C-alpha positions in Angstrom: -40.0 -218.9 -3.1 -43.2 -218.6 -5.0 -45.9 -219.1 -2.3 -45.9 -220.6 1.2 -49.2 -221.9 2.3 -50.4 -222.3 5.9 -53.8 -223.3 7.2 -55.3 -219.8 6.6 -52.7 -217.8 4.7 -50.7 -217.6 1.5 -47.3 -216.0 2.1 -46.1 -214.6 -1.2 -44.0 -211.9 -2.9 -45.8 -208.6 -3.5 -47.3 -207.4 -6.8 -48.4 -204.0 -8.0 -52.0 -204.7 -6.8 -50.8 -204.9 -3.2 -49.8 -201.3 -2.9 -53.3 -200.0 -2.0 -53.8 -202.6 0.7 -50.4 -202.0 2.3 -50.8 -198.3 2.0 -54.0 -198.5 4.1 -52.6 -200.9 6.6 -49.1 -199.3 7.1 -50.4 -195.8 7.6 -52.7 -196.6 10.5 -51.8 -195.4 14.0 -52.0 -199.1 15.1 -49.1 -200.1 12.8 -47.2 -196.8 12.9 -47.1 -196.9 16.7 -44.8 -199.9 17.2 -42.9 -200.1 13.9 -40.8 -197.0 13.9 -42.3 -196.1 10.5 -43.4 -192.8 9.0 -46.5 -192.4 6.9 -45.7 -193.2 3.2 -47.4 -192.3 0.0 -48.3 -195.0 -2.6 -45.1 -194.4 -4.6 -42.9 -194.9 -1.6 -44.9 -198.1 -0.7 -44.5 -199.4 -4.2 -40.7 -198.9 -4.1 -40.5 -200.5 -0.7 -42.5 -203.6 -1.8 -40.6 -204.1 -5.0 -37.1 -203.8 -3.5 -35.3 -206.9 -4.8 -32.4 -206.6 -2.2 -34.6 -207.0 0.8 -37.6 -209.3 0.3 -41.1 -208.5 1.5 -43.8 -211.1 1.9 -47.5 -210.4 1.7 -49.8 -212.2 4.2 -53.0 -213.0 2.2 -56.1 -214.8 3.5 -56.5 -218.0 1.5 -60.3 -217.8 1.6 -60.7 -214.2 0.5 -57.4 -213.2 -1.1 -57.3 -210.2 1.2 -53.9 -208.9 2.1 -53.8 -208.5 5.9 -50.1 -207.7 6.6 -46.5 -208.0 5.6 -43.2 -209.5 6.7 -39.9 -207.8 5.8 -36.6 -209.7 5.6 -33.6 -207.4 5.9 -29.9 -207.7 6.4 -29.1 -208.0 10.1 -27.1 -204.8 10.6 -25.9 -205.9 14.0 -24.0 -209.0 12.7 -21.0 -209.3 10.4 -19.7 -212.2 8.5 -22.5 -214.7 9.3 -25.5 -215.7 7.4 -28.0 -213.6 9.3 -31.2 -211.7 8.6 -33.6 -209.6 10.5 -37.4 -209.8 10.4 -40.0 -207.1 10.9 -43.7 -207.3 10.4 -47.1 -205.8 10.8 -50.7 -206.9 10.6 -54.0 -205.1 10.0 -55.5 -204.3 13.4 -58.7 -206.3 12.7 -56.6 -209.5 12.4 -54.3 -209.0 15.4 -54.3 -211.4 18.3 -55.8 -214.2 16.3 -52.6 -216.2 15.6 -52.1 -215.1 12.0 -48.7 -213.6 12.5 -47.5 -216.7 14.5 -48.8 -218.9 11.6 -47.0 -216.8 9.0 -43.7 -216.4 10.9 -43.5 -220.1 11.7 -43.7 -220.9 8.0 -41.3 -218.1 7.0 -38.7 -219.0 9.6 -38.6 -222.6 8.4 -38.2 -221.3 4.8 -35.4 -218.9 5.8 -33.4 -221.5 7.7 -33.8 -224.4 5.2 -34.3 -222.8 1.7 -32.4 -219.5 2.2 -29.8 -221.3 4.4 -29.5 -218.6 7.0 -27.8 -219.4 10.4 -29.4 -216.6 12.5 -32.7 -214.7 12.4 -33.1 -211.7 14.6 -36.0 -209.4 15.4 -36.1 -206.0 17.1 -39.2 -205.2 19.2 -40.0 -201.9 20.7 -40.0 -202.5 24.5 -43.6 -201.2 24.8 -44.9 -203.8 22.3 -45.6 -206.6 24.7 -47.8 -208.5 22.2 -44.9 -208.8 19.8 -42.5 -209.8 22.6 -44.8 -212.6 23.5 -45.1 -213.7 19.9 -41.3 -213.9 19.2 -40.7 -215.7 22.6 -43.4 -218.2 21.6 -41.6 -218.7 18.3 -38.4 -219.7 20.2 -36.5 -216.4 19.9 -34.1 -215.6 22.8 -33.6 -212.1 24.3 -30.2 -210.7 23.5 -30.4 -207.3 25.0 -31.8 -203.8 24.8 -30.7 -200.9 22.7 -31.8 -197.9 24.8 -33.2 -194.8 23.1 -33.0 -196.7 19.9 -35.4 -194.9 17.6 -37.7 -191.9 17.4 -41.0 -193.3 16.1 -44.6 -192.4 15.7 -45.6 -189.0 17.2 -41.9 -188.3 18.1 -41.8 -190.9 20.9 -38.3 -192.3 21.6 -38.3 -196.0 22.1 -36.0 -198.7 23.5 -35.6 -201.8 21.3 -35.4 -205.4 22.6 -33.2 -207.6 20.4 -34.2 -211.2 20.0 -32.6 -214.0 17.9 -32.9 -217.6 17.1 -30.1 -219.8 15.8 -30.7 -222.4 13.2 -29.3 -225.1 15.5 -31.7 -224.0 18.3 -34.6 -224.0 15.8 -33.7 -227.5 14.6 -33.4 -228.9 18.2 -36.5 -227.1 19.4 
């Protein structure tokens, strides 16, 4: 995929120039709180963005070319022998709750099912992250269950994770 376009966003592969923007976004308490991440330096961010095995997509405003977030596509570690991936994402706080992530995820889900030919897409959402739960449910993901005491995240807080998935045949019929 070169670039996906939505009404307000370009969804594209990262380049070296994105490191500074992602460094600033990812290391904020807003993003760290619900993503199970640790602060990273610029070299670590660069390595993460340029990992060819697990794609990362930049969310860039069409009108200003400002990077406002990222979506990560990873191997679904809870499934075996099926074409499945797992998504994770974050957005700069100033752009939250304005429909940007829904717009981006809608386009990327379509791409993953039809161009990458995946059969299942999953997401894991920390149970305290109600905004992300509402987002994935609005996108058609179904709850699969909870992994209790799943990860120790920001400031040493231990979180439960809700697992959601959407099957290609559900997406097609929905």
